[in-house]
Residue, then its C-alpha position, 0 to 999 in steps of 0.5 A: x470432484x466435478x463441483x470443485x473443478x467447476x468452482x476453479x473453472x469459474x474463477x479462472x474464467x473471471x480472472x482471464x476476462x479481467x486480465x483482458x479488460x485491464x490490458x485493454x484499459x491500459x493499452x491506450x496510446x503509449x510511446x514505443x520507447x521504454x517507459x520510466x517508472x517514477x515513485x513517491x512516498x505516501x505523503x503530500x509533498x512527495x506526491x507533488x515532487x513525483x508528479x513534477x518529475x513525471x510531467x517534466x519527462x512526459x513533456x520531453x516525449x518520454x513515457x512515464x508510469x507512476x507508482x505513487x504512495x508507497x509506504x515506508x522509506x525502505x520499501x521504495x528504496x528497495x524498489x529503486x535498488x532492484x530496478x522496479x522504480x527508476x527515480x523518486x525523491x528522497x531526503x538527505x537526512x533520511x539517507x544518512x539516518x535510515x538508509x545508511x544508519x550511522x552516517x549522520x555526519x557524512x557529506x553529500x559526496x560521501x552519501x553518494x559514494x554509498x549510493x553508487x555502490x548500490x547502483x544509485x545516484x543522487x542528483x543535486x537538491x531541489x533547494x529546500x530543507x524539509x526537516x522533521x519538527x514537532x508541532x502543536x495546536x497554537x492555542x494548546x501550546x499557548x495554554x501550556x507555555x510551550x515554545x521549544x521541544x525541551x519545554x514539551x519534554x518537561x510536560x508530564x500530562x500530554x498525549x503524543x502521536x507520531x507517524x509509524x516511521x517516525x516512531x521507530x527512527x533514530x532521527x525521530x522518536x527514539x533519538x528524541x528520547x535519548x537527546x531530550x529525555x522524553x518519558x511520555x508514551x507515544x502512539x503510532x498512526x498514519x501521518x495524515x491521521x495524526x493531523x486530524x487527531x491533533x485537530x480533534x484534541x486526541x493528541x497534543x503534539x505530533x511530528x511534522x515536516x517544516x514545509x507542510x501545507x497542513x501547518x496553516x490548515x490546522x493552525x499548528x506551530x512548530x516547536x523550536x528544536x533548541x538542542x538542534x537534534x534534527x538533521x537537515x533534510x534536503x530533497x534530492x532525486x534518487x536515480x539509477x546510475x544507468x539511467x538514460x543521460x538525456x533523462x538525467x539532464x532533464x531532471x537536472x533542470x530542477x536543481x535549486x528551483x524550490x526553496x522552503x517558502x515555495x514548497x510550502x506554497x505548493x503544498x498549500x495549493x493542494x491542502x488549502x486550495x483543493x487542487x490535485x497533485x497534477x494541477x500543482x505540478x503543471x502550474x509549477x512547471x509553467x511558472x518556471x518555464x520548464x514546459x517545452x510544449x505550447x500547452x500544459x493543461x492537465x486533463x484528469x480522469x472523472x471520479x467514476x472513471x477512476x473508480x471503474x479502473x481501480x475496481x477493475x484492478x482490485x478484482x483482478x488482484x483478488x480473483x487471480x489470487x483466489x483462483x490460485x488459492x482454490x487450485x492449490x487449497x482444494x485438491x491439497x485438502x482432499x489429498x491430505x485430510x486422511x493424514x492427521x500429521x500432514x493436515x495439521x502441518x499444512x494448517x500450521x504453515x497456512x496459519x503462520x502466513x496469517x500471522x504475518x502483517x499484510x504490509x510486512x509480507x508485501x515488503x518482504x516480497x519486494x527483493x524477490x518479486x519487485x513491486x506491483x501486482x505480482x507480490x500483491x497476488x502472491x501475498x493474497x494467495x497465501x492469505x487465502x490458503x488457510x480458510x480454504x484448506x481449513x474448511x476443506x479438511x474440516x468438512x471432510x473429517x467431520x462427515x459421519x463415519x457411518x456414511x463412509x462405512x456405508x459407501x465402502x459396504x456397497x463396494x464404492x471405490x475411493x474415488x467414487x466415495x469422494x465424488x458421490x458421497x464425501x464431496x457433496x456432503x462437504x461442499x457447503x463448508x468448502x464453499x464457506x471457506x472459499x467465500x471467507x477467503x474471497x472477502x479477506x482478499x478483497x479487504x487485504x488487497x487495499x494494502x497493495x497500493x502501498x507497493x504500487x499495485x493499484x486497486x481500491x487502496x490507491x484512493x484510500x492511500x492518497x486520501x490519507x495523505x491529503x486528509x481527504x475523506x471523499x478520496x478515502x470513500x472512493x476506495x472504501x465504499x466500492x471495496x465494501x460493495x464488492x464484499x457484499x456482492x461477493x457474499x451474494x454471488x457465493x450464496x447463489x453459487x451455493x444454491x446452484x451446487x448444493x442439495x436444497x436440504x443441505x443449505x444453511x438454515x434450510x429445514x427438511x420439508 
């Protein structure tokens, strides 16, 4: 048992150090007043609008926490409803069709009544309508003679690929099938990846936003919605009703400031000119003379600083979750391995956790634990249980019965058998299970960025929104390196704790 507790002690020590380091890294000069959390969805335009709101509040002296890149309308809306986010930008059509299904004909005042019943308020629109649309490569549309959605629906031999949310929305693909009579099959993919797919010719058409900067970048045309199916999607800030009145008044300065052409220009500055969201937001606020301070320069962190911070958060999430997995899984496996019913039952429950998609599990935890690191750690802990439990129970059950009987014959107590015979013999397989759990956690933790937990998934999510391979690699390469380093560390730990003749691949001399 000593070796098992040594593993737990090492993991707990590492997680404690990471908490201290991350706390020190994030405890830079902050305003003593309450920090307001601004959220955004995981596409280009929403990042820009979230950054505009954030910088406008910071210019007025408020402290702002950014939780950008959250996946799915209901994820971020639930975060707002439960108080994990104080404001984010939503669209009127999404309110009417997704958040309050069946309210497509509701007026803005009626939608606001629904929101207020949940403690939320919609401010006036920024001024632009970013409606859904179907887009095609210009040359492909010309070849097929397609200018309208009806003409696209009549094409039999075409490949369609839509963002996952659009694919399952009544005001998206489901409604298009009903209204336009589409019979083709469509595949789901990330919104940013869909543009790459259409550019490569993998698909013929995809969903787009009418203010997308990607349209010009990929030479796409929007097909005319000849049946007027898509509703209007005016961008509106959603806030809590109990938000500081001063904050509300500051945000009201943005009402009617951006029309469709202006939003396409702002999106284009990111997609075409390669500027950051923060730079574009700063330029807009400067152009609109909304900055009250004399300087509005944006100072961004270096690439290496961002990688360091994201890696630190990623390690914190992974090691805390793995520590909890070991604290629960290792002793539990030792306690229940003798009972077939208990061991099978626990393995069944742990295996059931593995069948739930990671992002779905994270979303399910939001109403209970909110957003951020807490639900991410709990999800990673649950995913780590199966390999740890299975390896522990299997290792103890498969020890040669002759050795167990020999230990009993010489008068060893159950504890002595466990300490001197069973655990040393089971340790190689137990360590293998912990190593598997660690590597699974490192990979799965990249999805934590979708609920605002940060880590190496953050540049990956942002890179997907921008079709920026460099940003994706800033998250993917360090995550791969962490997995390799983890493998090496566990190999070293195995050599330190396991008898040489029991090491994998080691033949007796």
